[in-house]
C-alpha positions in Angstrom: -6.8 12.9 -6.8 -3.1 12.7 -7.0 -1.5 11.9 -10.3 0.0 8.4 -10.5 3.7 7.8 -10.8 5.4 5.6 -13.4 7.0 2.9 -11.2 10.6 1.9 -11.8 12.1 -1.6 -11.0 13.4 -0.2 -7.7 11.3 0.1 -4.6 13.8 2.6 -3.2 13.6 4.8 -6.3 9.8 4.6 -6.3 9.6 5.7 -2.6 11.5 8.8 -3.6 8.6 9.7 -5.9 5.9 9.3 -3.3 4.4 12.1 -1.0 5.9 12.6 2.4 4.4 10.7 5.4 5.5 13.0 8.2 1.9 14.0 9.1 0.6 10.4 9.2 0.3 8.4 12.4 -0.9 5.2 10.8 -3.1 3.7 8.1 -5.9 1.3 8.7 -6.9 -1.0 5.9 -10.5 -2.0 6.2 -12.1 -5.1 4.8 -15.5 -5.2 3.1 -17.1 -6.4 6.3 -15.7 -3.5 8.3 -13.0 -5.4 10.1 -9.5 -4.0 10.2 -7.5 -6.1 7.7 -4.2 -4.4 8.6 -2.8 -1.4 10.5 0.4 0.1 9.2 2.1 2.4 11.8 4.5 5.2 11.0 7.4 3.3 12.5 10.8 2.1 11.2 10.4 -0.9 9.0 6.9 0.0 8.1 7.3 3.5 6.6 7.8 2.2 3.0 4.4 0.4 3.2 2.9 3.4 4.9 4.1 5.6 2.0 2.7 3.3 -0.7 -0.7 2.9 1.0 -1.0 6.7 1.6 -0.1 7.2 -2.1 -2.7 4.6 -3.3 -5.3 6.4 -1.2 -4.4 9.8 -2.6 -4.2 8.5 -6.2 -7.1 6.0 -6.3 -9.3 6.8 -3.3 -9.3 3.2 -2.1 -7.9 -0.2 -2.9 -9.6 -1.8 -5.9 -8.0 -4.1 -8.4 -6.4 -1.2 -10.4 -5.0 0.4 -7.3 -3.7 -2.9 -6.0 -2.0 -3.7 -9.4 -0.3 -0.3 -9.4 0.8 -0.8 -5.8 2.4 -4.1 -6.7 4.4 -2.2 -9.4 5.4 0.4 -6.8 6.7 -2.3 -4.4 8.9 -3.5 -7.4 11.3 -6.2 -6.4 9.5 -6.9 -3.1 6.4 -8.1 -5.1 8.3 -11.1 -6.5 9.6 -11.9 -3.1 6.1 -11.7 -1.6 4.8 -14.1 -4.3 7.5 -16.6 -3.5 7.2 -16.3 0.3 3.5 -15.8 1.3 3.3 -14.2 4.7 6.7 -12.5 4.5 5.3 -9.2 3.3 1.7 -9.0 4.7 1.0 -5.5 3.2 1.9 -6.8 -0.3 -0.1 -9.9 0.3 -3.2 -7.7 0.8 -2.6 -6.2 -2.7 -2.0 -9.6 -4.2 -5.3 -10.8 -2.8 -7.2 -7.9 -4.3 -5.6 -8.4 -7.7 -6.4 -12.1 -7.5 -10.1 -11.3 -7.2 -10.5 -10.5 -3.5 -12.8 -7.8 -2.4 -11.7 -4.1 -2.6 -10.4 -2.6 0.6 -10.8 0.8 2.2 -7.8 2.8 3.2 -8.1 5.2 6.2 -5.3 7.6 6.8 -5.0 8.6 10.5 -3.2 11.9 10.8 -0.6 12.5 13.5 -1.9 14.4 16.5 
């Protein structure tokens, strides 16, 4: 398992502490029933979330309440915005749901071809 970082109050600064995502095509987040809860592509505008979810997979092995709480700290200032605007940050909303008692999720990292 990867050691966890100590998140700062800045998402940009936290991203600089995370492993590279160059070899990742996408991440699928799988619900307890096996359905795909989210797909995060390695594409502009999604790469920050991709980096966070890859890191959570490497550090925690999945997305339980502890991993989700840590992920919210890594998202830093975006977490407060997500709380105030549900639906604006769907990848953060997934973490909030787990922290608030929702079922743990499985993270599947799909490597680039």
